[in-house]
MIKE-221432 format. One line per field, with one value per residue (C-alpha): residue number from 0; residue in three letters; x, y, z. Coordinates in nm, 2 decimals. Example, Ala and Ser with C-alpha at 12.3 -4.5 7.8 and 13.67 -1.06 7.14 Angstrom:
resi <- c(0_1)
resn <- c(ALA_SER)
u <- c(1.23_1.37)
v <- c(-0.45_-0.11)
w <- c(0.78_0.71)
***
This chain:
resi <- c(0_1_2_3_4_5_6_7_8_9_10_11_12_13_14_15_16_17_18_19_20_21_22_23_24_25_26_27_28_29_30_31_32_33_34_35_36_37_38_39_40_41_42_43_44_45_46_47_48_49_50_51_52_53_54_55_56_57_58_59_60_61_62_63_64_65_66_67_68_69_70_71_72_73_74_75_76_77_78_79_80_81_82_83_84_85_86_87_88_89_90_91_92_93_94_95_96_97_98_99_100_101_102_103_104_105_106_107_108_109_110_111_112_113_114_115_116_117_118_119_120_121_122_123_124_125_126_127_128_129_130_131_132_133_134_135_136_137_138_139_140_141_142_143_144_145_146_147_148_149_150_151_152_153_154_155_156_157_158_159_160_161_162_163_164_165_166_167_168_169_170_171_172_173_174_175_176_177_178_179_180_181_182_183_184_185_186_187_188_189_190_191_192_193_194_195_196_197_198_199_200_201_202_203_204_205_206_207_208_209_210_211_212_213_214_215_216_217_218_219_220_221_222_223_224_225_226_227_228_229_230_231_232_233_234_235_236_237_238_239_240_241_242_243_244_245_246_247_248_249_250_251_252_253_254_255_256_257_258_259_260_261_262_263_264_265_266_267_268_269_270_271_272_273_274_275_276_277_278_279_280_281_282_283_284_285_286_287_288_289_290_291_292_293_294_295_296_297_298_299_300_301_302_303_304_305_306_307_308_309_310_311_312_313_314_315_316_317_318_319_320_321_322_323_324_325_326_327_328_329_330_331_332_333_334_335_336_337_338_339_340_341_342_343_344_345_346_347_348_349_350_351_352_353_354_355_356_357_358_359_360_361_362_363_364_365_366_367_368_369_370_371_372_373_374_375_376_377_378_379_380_381_382_383_384_385_386_387_388_389_390_391_392_393_394_395_396_397_398_399_400_401_402_403_404_405_406_407_408_409_410_411_412_413_414_415_416_417_418_419_420_421_422_423_424_425_426_427_428_429_430_431_432_433_434_435_436_437_438_439_440_441_442_443_444_445_446_447_448_449_450_451_452_453_454_455_456_457_458_459_460_461_462_463_464_465_466_467_468_469_470_471_472_473_474_475_476_477_478_479_480_481_482_483_484_485_486_487_488_489_490_491_492_493_494_495_496_497_498_499_500_501_502_503_504_505_506)
resn <- c(MET_ALA_GLU_LYS_TYR_HIS_GLU_LEU_SER_LYS_ALA_HIS_LEU_ALA_CYS_ASP_TYR_LEU_HIS_ALA_ASN_SER_THR_THR_HIS_GLN_PHE_LEU_PHE_GLY_ALA_LEU_ALA_GLU_LEU_VAL_ASP_ASN_ALA_ARG_ASP_ALA_GLU_ALA_ARG_LEU_LEU_ASN_ILE_TYR_THR_GLU_ILE_ASN_GLU_GLU_LEU_LYS_GLY_GLY_PHE_MET_LEU_CYS_PHE_LEU_ASP_ASN_GLY_ILE_GLY_MET_ASP_PRO_ASN_GLU_ALA_ALA_ASP_ILE_ILE_HIS_LEU_GLY_LYS_SER_MET_LYS_ARG_ILE_SER_ASP_SER_GLN_LEU_ILE_GLY_GLN_TYR_GLY_ASN_GLY_LEU_LYS_SER_GLY_SER_MET_ARG_ILE_GLY_MET_ASP_PHE_ILE_LEU_PHE_THR_LYS_LYS_ASP_ASN_THR_MET_THR_CYS_ILE_LEU_MET_SER_ARG_THR_PHE_TYR_GLU_LYS_GLU_GLY_ILE_ASP_GLU_VAL_ILE_VAL_PRO_VAL_PRO_SER_TRP_TYR_ALA_ALA_THR_ARG_GLU_PRO_ILE_ILE_THR_ASP_GLU_LYS_LYS_PHE_SER_LEU_GLU_ILE_ALA_LEU_ILE_HIS_LYS_TYR_SER_PRO_PHE_LYS_LYS_GLU_PHE_ASP_VAL_MET_GLN_GLN_PHE_ASN_LYS_ILE_THR_GLY_ALA_SER_GLY_THR_LEU_VAL_VAL_ILE_TYR_ASN_LEU_LYS_LEU_ASN_ASP_ASP_GLY_VAL_PRO_GLU_LEU_ASP_ILE_GLU_THR_ASP_PRO_SER_ASP_ILE_ARG_LEU_THR_GLY_MET_MET_ALA_SER_GLY_ILE_GLN_PRO_GLU_LEU_TYR_SER_PHE_SER_ALA_TYR_ALA_ALA_LEU_LEU_TYR_ILE_ASN_PRO_ARG_MET_LYS_ILE_PHE_ILE_GLN_GLY_LYS_LYS_VAL_HIS_ALA_LYS_HIS_LEU_ILE_PHE_SER_LEU_TYR_ARG_PRO_ARG_LYS_TYR_ILE_TYR_ILE_SER_LYS_GLY_PHE_LYS_VAL_ARG_ALA_SER_ARG_GLU_LEU_LYS_GLU_ALA_GLU_LEU_ALA_VAL_LYS_ILE_ALA_GLU_GLU_SER_MET_LYS_GLU_ALA_LYS_PHE_LYS_VAL_LYS_GLU_LEU_GLU_LYS_THR_CYS_ASP_SER_THR_THR_GLU_ALA_GLU_ASN_GLN_PHE_LYS_PHE_ALA_ASP_ALA_HIS_GLY_ARG_LEU_LEU_LYS_SER_GLN_ARG_ALA_VAL_ASP_ARG_LYS_LYS_LYS_LEU_TYR_GLN_GLU_LYS_LEU_ARG_ALA_LEU_LYS_ASP_PRO_HIS_LYS_LEU_THR_PHE_THR_PHE_GLY_VAL_ASN_ILE_GLU_LYS_ARG_ASN_LEU_ASP_GLY_MET_PHE_ILE_TYR_ASN_ASN_SER_ARG_LEU_ILE_LYS_MET_TYR_LYS_LYS_ILE_GLY_VAL_GLN_LEU_ASN_ARG_MET_LEU_ARG_SER_CYS_THR_GLY_VAL_VAL_GLY_ILE_VAL_ASP_VAL_PRO_SER_VAL_MET_MET_GLU_PRO_THR_HIS_ASN_LYS_GLN_ASP_PHE_ALA_ASP_ALA_LYS_GLU_TYR_HIS_SER_LEU_LEU_ARG_VAL_MET_GLY_GLN_PHE_LEU_LEU_GLN_TYR_TRP_LYS_ASP_LEU_GLY_ILE_ALA_GLN_THR_GLY_VAL_VAL_LYS_PHE_TRP_ASN_GLU_PHE_GLY_TYR_THR_SER_ALA_ASN_TRP_ASN_LEU_PRO_PRO_SER_ASN_ALA_LEU_GLN_PHE_ARG_ARG_ARG_ARG_ALA_SER_GLU_ILE_HIS_VAL_ILE_VAL_GLN_CYS_GLY_LYS_TYR_ASN_LEU_ILE_THR_ASN)
u <- c(0.00_0.29_0.38_0.06_0.23_0.58_0.57_0.49_0.75_0.89_1.00_1.37_1.53_1.74_2.06_1.93_1.66_1.92_2.01_1.64_1.54_1.82_1.71_1.41_1.65_1.69_1.81_2.14_2.11_1.78_1.98_2.23_1.93_1.80_2.11_2.06_1.70_1.81_2.04_1.76_1.51_1.78_1.76_2.12_2.22_2.53_2.60_2.93_2.94_3.29_3.50_3.81_4.05_4.11_4.26_4.20_3.83_3.61_3.57_3.88_3.71_3.46_3.16_3.09_2.80_2.88_2.61_2.57_2.21_2.07_2.24_2.12_2.17_2.24_1.87_1.77_2.07_1.96_1.62_1.74_1.87_1.51_1.37_1.03_1.05_1.02_0.91_0.85_0.55_0.26_0.02_0.08_0.45_0.66_0.96_1.07_1.14_0.84_0.93_1.24_1.40_1.61_1.94_1.94_1.81_2.01_2.34_2.31_2.23_2.55_2.78_2.80_2.87_2.82_2.94_2.77_2.91_2.67_2.69_2.41_2.37_2.73_2.72_2.88_2.74_2.87_2.67_2.81_2.59_2.80_2.70_3.07_3.06_2.75_2.88_3.23_3.09_2.81_2.55_2.19_2.04_2.12_2.35_2.45_2.72_2.61_2.87_2.85_3.09_3.06_3.17_3.35_3.57_3.57_3.50_3.27_2.91_2.91_2.61_2.77_3.15_3.17_2.91_3.10_3.43_3.28_3.12_3.45_3.63_3.38_3.41_3.79_3.77_3.50_3.52_3.80_3.89_4.12_4.22_4.05_4.23_4.08_3.73_3.77_3.91_3.57_3.39_3.64_3.50_3.17_3.30_2.99_2.79_2.58_2.58_2.62_2.88_2.78_3.06_2.97_3.23_3.29_3.10_2.89_3.06_2.93_2.96_3.30_3.44_3.43_3.26_2.91_3.00_3.26_3.48_3.75_3.58_3.49_3.68_3.42_3.13_3.00_2.88_2.72_2.99_2.94_2.62_2.71_2.60_2.45_2.08_2.07_1.95_2.24_2.05_2.06_2.45_2.56_2.48_2.56_2.29_2.04_2.11_2.06_1.69_1.63_1.42_1.16_1.26_1.64_1.74_2.05_2.38_2.53_2.89_3.00_3.37_3.43_3.24_2.91_2.60_2.42_2.06_1.84_1.50_1.31_1.04_1.30_1.48_1.18_1.05_0.71_0.62_0.25_0.07_-0.27_-0.46_-0.65_-0.90_-0.99_-1.21_-1.03_-0.69_-0.83_-0.68_-0.43_-0.68_-0.94_-0.69_-0.57_-0.93_-0.99_-0.67_-0.77_-1.12_-0.96_-0.72_-1.02_-1.19_-0.87_-0.82_-1.18_-1.14_-0.83_-1.02_-1.31_-1.06_-0.91_-1.25_-1.34_-1.01_-1.08_-1.43_-1.30_-1.04_-1.29_-1.49_-1.19_-1.02_-1.15_-0.99_-0.88_-0.73_-0.36_-0.11_-0.05_-0.41_-0.41_-0.11_-0.28_-0.59_-0.38_-0.19_-0.52_-0.67_-0.36_-0.39_-0.75_-0.67_-0.39_-0.63_-0.89_-0.64_-0.54_-0.90_-0.94_-0.62_-0.72_-1.08_-0.93_-0.70_-1.00_-1.18_-0.88_-0.86_-1.23_-1.19_-0.89_-1.10_-1.38_-1.16_-1.07_-0.70_-0.54_-0.26_-0.05_0.07_0.35_0.44_0.71_0.93_1.28_1.44_1.79_1.75_1.42_1.47_1.48_1.10_0.83_0.68_0.86_0.66_0.76_0.63_0.68_0.94_1.13_1.17_0.98_0.95_1.14_1.11_0.78_0.62_0.24_-0.03_0.08_0.44_0.46_0.43_0.73_0.60_0.32_0.55_0.27_0.38_0.73_0.99_0.74_0.83_0.56_0.61_0.39_0.46_0.21_0.18_0.22_-0.12_-0.27_-0.05_0.20_0.53_0.68_0.95_1.23_1.07_1.08_0.71_0.38_0.22_-0.12_-0.09_-0.45_-0.42_-0.08_-0.23_-0.52_-0.27_-0.10_-0.43_-0.52_-0.18_-0.21_-0.53_-0.36_-0.06_-0.29_-0.44_-0.09_0.01_-0.31_-0.25_0.11_-0.01_0.29_0.08_-0.08_0.25_0.42_0.62_0.92_0.93_0.92_1.22_1.41_1.41_1.61_1.86_1.71_1.68_1.38_1.61_1.69_1.48_1.76_2.03_2.13_2.06_2.31_2.59_2.59_2.60_2.27_2.09_2.26_2.16_1.80_1.77_1.94_1.71_1.41_1.54_1.58_1.91_1.88_2.18_2.19_2.37_2.41_2.07_1.86_1.79_1.83_1.66_1.80_1.73)
v <- c(0.00_0.24_0.28_0.48_0.76_0.75_1.12_1.23_1.33_1.05_1.07_1.04_0.95_1.23_1.15_1.34_1.07_0.81_1.01_1.09_0.73_0.61_0.84_0.62_0.40_0.58_0.26_0.18_-0.20_-0.18_-0.08_-0.37_-0.61_-0.51_-0.68_-0.98_-1.01_-1.01_-1.30_-1.50_-1.42_-1.55_-1.89_-1.85_-2.11_-1.91_-1.54_-1.39_-1.03_-0.89_-0.58_-0.51_-0.24_0.03_0.35_0.54_0.52_0.73_0.54_0.34_0.01_-0.16_-0.35_-0.68_-0.92_-1.25_-1.51_-1.84_-1.78_-1.81_-1.50_-1.30_-1.32_-1.00_-0.93_-0.98_-0.77_-0.49_-0.49_-0.42_-0.08_0.04_0.16_0.02_-0.27_-0.61_-0.95_-1.03_-0.81_-1.04_-1.06_-1.42_-1.41_-1.56_-1.34_-1.06_-0.79_-0.66_-0.30_-0.34_-0.09_-0.26_-0.29_0.07_0.23_0.01_0.04_0.42_0.46_0.28_0.44_0.67_0.39_0.02_-0.23_-0.57_-0.89_-1.17_-1.51_-1.72_-1.96_-1.93_-1.55_-1.29_-0.94_-0.63_-0.33_0.01_0.26_0.55_0.89_0.98_0.94_1.15_1.43_1.44_1.43_1.68_1.42_1.48_1.14_0.80_0.63_0.27_0.06_-0.30_-0.50_-0.88_-1.17_-1.54_-1.72_-2.01_-1.80_-1.46_-1.31_-1.00_-1.03_-0.73_-0.59_-0.25_-0.23_0.14_0.11_-0.18_0.00_0.30_0.09_-0.08_0.26_0.40_0.09_0.12_0.49_0.50_0.16_0.03_-0.22_-0.03_-0.32_-0.60_-0.85_-0.68_-0.71_-1.07_-1.14_-1.03_-1.28_-1.55_-1.50_-1.64_-2.00_-2.18_-2.17_-1.88_-1.62_-1.25_-1.02_-0.66_-0.42_-0.09_0.18_0.54_0.49_0.74_0.92_1.07_1.45_1.39_1.22_0.87_0.59_0.51_0.14_0.03_-0.27_-0.22_-0.26_-0.62_-0.76_-1.04_-0.81_-0.49_-0.24_0.11_0.36_0.49_0.31_0.04_0.14_-0.02_-0.11_-0.09_-0.39_-0.55_-0.57_-0.18_-0.17_-0.52_-0.64_-1.00_-0.98_-0.82_-1.07_-1.36_-1.24_-1.12_-1.42_-1.61_-1.91_-1.89_-2.11_-1.93_-1.95_-1.60_-1.52_-1.18_-1.10_-1.47_-1.57_-1.76_-1.59_-1.82_-1.78_-1.73_-1.90_-1.68_-1.93_-2.18_-1.93_-1.86_-2.01_-2.18_-2.06_-2.09_-2.04_-1.86_-1.87_-1.56_-1.57_-1.23_-1.10_-0.76_-0.65_-0.61_-0.28_-0.45_-0.71_-0.44_-0.23_-0.53_-0.63_-0.29_-0.31_-0.65_-0.52_-0.23_-0.47_-0.68_-0.37_-0.26_-0.61_-0.62_-0.29_-0.42_-0.73_-0.51_-0.32_-0.64_-0.78_-0.46_-0.47_-0.84_-0.75_-0.46_-0.68_-0.95_-0.71_-0.66_-1.00_-1.27_-1.52_-1.24_-1.02_-0.95_-1.12_-0.81_-0.79_-1.16_-1.11_-0.81_-1.03_-1.32_-1.07_-0.91_-1.25_-1.35_-1.03_-1.11_-1.46_-1.31_-1.05_-1.31_-1.51_-1.20_-1.13_-1.49_-1.46_-1.13_-1.25_-1.56_-1.33_-1.11_-1.41_-1.51_-1.16_-1.17_-1.49_-1.35_-1.05_-1.27_-1.54_-1.48_-1.45_-1.67_-1.54_-1.74_-1.54_-1.70_-1.57_-1.68_-1.54_-1.42_-1.56_-1.51_-1.13_-1.02_-0.65_-0.75_-0.80_-0.68_-0.79_-0.91_-0.86_-1.03_-1.00_-1.30_-1.42_-1.09_-0.89_-0.56_-0.45_-0.57_-0.51_-0.33_-0.27_-0.29_-0.26_-0.30_-0.35_0.03_0.08_-0.08_0.00_-0.25_-0.55_-0.72_-0.90_-0.78_-1.02_-1.15_-1.17_-1.20_-1.32_-1.31_-1.36_-1.15_-1.25_-0.96_-1.05_-0.94_-0.64_-0.46_-0.33_0.01_0.04_0.03_-0.27_-0.10_-0.04_-0.12_0.08_0.11_0.26_0.19_-0.18_-0.20_-0.05_-0.29_-0.57_-0.44_-0.41_-0.77_-0.88_-0.70_-0.89_-1.22_-1.10_-1.05_-1.39_-1.55_-1.37_-1.51_-1.86_-1.85_-1.79_-1.57_-1.31_-1.57_-1.71_-1.37_-1.18_-1.12_-1.48_-1.60_-1.40_-1.47_-1.84_-1.75_-1.53_-1.19_-0.92_-0.69_-0.39_-0.30_-0.45_-0.39_-0.58_-0.91_-1.23_-1.39_-1.58_-1.83_-2.20_-2.29_-2.01_-2.07_-2.44_-2.34_-2.11_-2.36_-2.64_-2.45_-2.34_-2.55_-2.54_-2.49_-2.56_-2.46_-2.74_-2.78_-2.74_-2.79_-2.65_-2.92_-2.87_-3.04_-2.99)
w <- c(0.00_0.07_-0.30_-0.34_-0.13_-0.27_-0.36_0.00_0.26_0.47_0.84_0.90_1.23_1.37_1.57_1.87_1.90_1.99_2.31_2.39_2.34_2.58_2.86_2.93_3.12_3.45_3.61_3.44_3.50_3.31_3.01_3.05_3.10_2.75_2.60_2.83_2.71_2.35_2.41_2.59_2.31_2.06_2.24_2.38_2.64_2.74_2.77_2.86_2.98_3.02_2.98_2.78_2.88_2.61_2.75_2.42_2.47_2.70_3.02_2.96_2.87_2.64_2.77_2.57_2.55_2.37_2.33_2.15_2.02_1.68_1.55_1.25_0.87_0.67_0.61_0.98_1.09_0.86_1.01_1.37_1.28_1.24_1.57_1.66_1.40_1.57_1.46_1.83_1.88_1.89_2.19_2.28_2.24_2.51_2.41_2.62_2.36_2.17_2.07_1.85_2.07_2.34_2.16_2.06_2.38_2.61_2.43_2.38_2.75_2.84_2.59_2.28_2.04_1.98_1.72_1.67_1.52_1.43_1.26_1.10_0.80_0.69_0.69_0.92_0.96_1.14_1.24_1.36_1.53_1.64_1.78_1.78_1.40_1.36_1.58_1.42_1.06_1.14_1.03_1.13_1.03_1.16_0.91_0.99_0.81_0.78_0.58_0.55_0.47_0.39_0.71_0.54_0.31_0.49_0.14_0.15_0.03_-0.21_-0.40_-0.43_-0.41_-0.34_-0.05_0.10_0.09_0.26_0.53_0.61_0.62_0.87_1.09_1.09_1.17_1.43_1.60_1.83_1.55_1.31_1.07_0.89_1.12_1.43_1.29_1.20_1.55_1.69_1.47_1.59_1.94_1.82_1.82_1.71_1.39_1.52_1.79_1.85_2.01_2.11_2.20_2.37_2.39_2.48_2.79_2.98_3.27_3.59_3.65_3.82_3.50_3.65_3.45_3.57_3.57_3.83_3.73_3.99_4.33_4.25_3.95_3.92_3.90_3.73_3.98_3.98_4.09_4.44_4.50_4.76_5.10_5.41_5.38_5.00_4.82_4.64_4.31_4.31_4.28_4.18_3.83_3.93_4.20_3.96_3.69_3.94_3.98_3.63_3.52_3.71_3.50_3.45_3.16_3.03_3.20_3.25_3.32_3.43_3.42_3.38_3.70_3.67_3.80_4.04_3.93_4.22_4.20_4.45_4.53_4.66_4.87_5.10_5.42_5.39_5.04_4.95_4.62_4.57_4.24_4.13_3.84_3.70_3.41_3.44_3.31_2.96_2.84_2.60_2.49_2.41_2.22_2.02_1.94_1.79_1.59_1.46_1.37_1.18_1.00_0.88_0.74_0.56_0.42_0.30_0.13_-0.05_-0.15_-0.29_-0.50_-0.63_-0.72_-0.91_-1.10_-1.20_-1.32_-1.53_-1.70_-1.76_-1.98_-2.21_-2.19_-2.44_-2.67_-2.91_-2.64_-2.67_-2.45_-2.24_-2.13_-2.05_-1.83_-1.65_-1.59_-1.45_-1.23_-1.10_-1.03_-0.83_-0.63_-0.56_-0.43_-0.21_-0.07_0.00_0.20_0.39_0.48_0.61_0.82_0.97_1.05_1.22_1.42_1.51_1.65_1.86_2.00_2.08_2.27_2.45_2.56_2.69_2.86_3.23_3.32_3.58_3.80_4.05_4.35_4.56_4.90_5.14_5.43_5.37_5.68_5.55_5.51_5.66_5.56_5.19_5.15_4.92_4.59_4.28_3.97_3.65_3.29_3.06_3.31_3.31_3.63_3.61_3.98_4.28_4.66_4.60_4.94_4.95_5.21_5.57_5.46_5.40_5.78_5.94_6.29_6.25_6.18_6.00_5.68_5.73_5.59_5.34_4.97_4.70_4.35_4.04_3.67_3.46_3.09_2.85_2.69_3.02_3.11_2.89_3.02_2.94_2.68_2.95_3.12_3.46_3.49_3.33_3.05_3.22_3.57_3.66_3.59_3.77_4.09_4.06_4.05_4.36_4.54_4.46_4.56_4.89_4.97_4.92_5.12_5.42_5.36_5.36_5.68_5.84_5.71_5.83_6.19_6.29_6.45_6.68_6.80_6.82_6.56_6.79_6.90_6.54_6.44_6.75_6.65_6.34_6.52_6.48_6.74_6.78_6.85_6.49_6.21_5.95_6.14_5.99_6.18_6.43_6.26_6.55_6.43_6.59_6.40_6.08_6.10_6.19_5.88_5.65_5.75_5.63_5.29_4.97_4.78_4.41_4.18_3.81_3.64_3.26_3.09_3.39_3.74_4.00_4.33_4.64_5.01)
***
């Protein structure tokens, strides 16, 4: 349909948008998590996140994400440079990314530039997106070199020799890899038949000129500079701690600076976990919108089919046995378009019926609650979306008043499907605030029920915590490290070990 408007002006992406788009990530680990999400969606079983020192670059090092996922061929790689274009965006998708935005917004929040290397189907493709390039060359639009090679021979895939040469020249000039050998060495890091390496460089600095990311305090971790302090949840300053909780169903092994992240399955780290099932006919904002979109798509498809029918009838009047070959060809082409449009109408009507059923069907949520006897001050709700962490340590209801001591130490967990509630672009909140607060209200009701079922109030809150080595003097103090209390706490908690492809649970 777009060819009808080829003479009209088209929107072009300005370079300033790359910065504006990246500022949605106020929480820097949220930007790093975007690249972890991409590896998971690419079916990677292994992700290595590491840094390489390079004093010539702003920040003094590069941040690298190397996965063994399905990778991208040249056409797929070319698609990712378009902001907002994503093949993942379907309502029943179990993939995390849906907006076609995470790689660009996440990378540009971390640094000024990134270069990507990917392998798939015996091809290798490189993508350079560099704000340094745009600023130094005085370019207003986002220009992205995307050269490709055959993996077996390392010969370039050239459709335009001049274009390929210019792309390589820009990569050598504006990336850390100044020679062909350096570029090929990056592809060599993808040791399998497929995978992707993202290198982010010219990193963002704090106002004092120090990199936002700290790789010196703990060489086996990536931390937020100056954030570690008493009483702060470790997930707010340690990326290893954050990555350990990032997925409710961890299936990808993650290494940070060469050290394996021990995925933490929250449910199995709690004392006396209990599940509650909630059936709701609410939470229909996304389903209602998608139904309207499907209905509109049917109308548009039907209009296209009417146009195709009219064209066929017009050609039928002029096409007979004596008609010249050109008109016969036009008739055959029009008839083919009619059949194609009829199939499109059938598909869109089927999709509309699916959306209608989705709107009518009730949603089921599973709330899990348990007590954090290892660190009782780290309590609150953990809300996931399609297995991805959106909110953590969210206090609700009586937990907001520490003086009451009711429900303190309790952790709640729920995984909300995206068909039910849609996350924001930065995956740190939900798009519909009203539905999100409705979820918190419902969760708060089940939290009170769990506290009642647990019976702590009847036996005494102080007595309960004393059994695990806590004092009532200061709620934020850690428990006693005495052997008797360590044994008491350990005896109540499952031990989960991530081993190979599976999570093995042992007591």
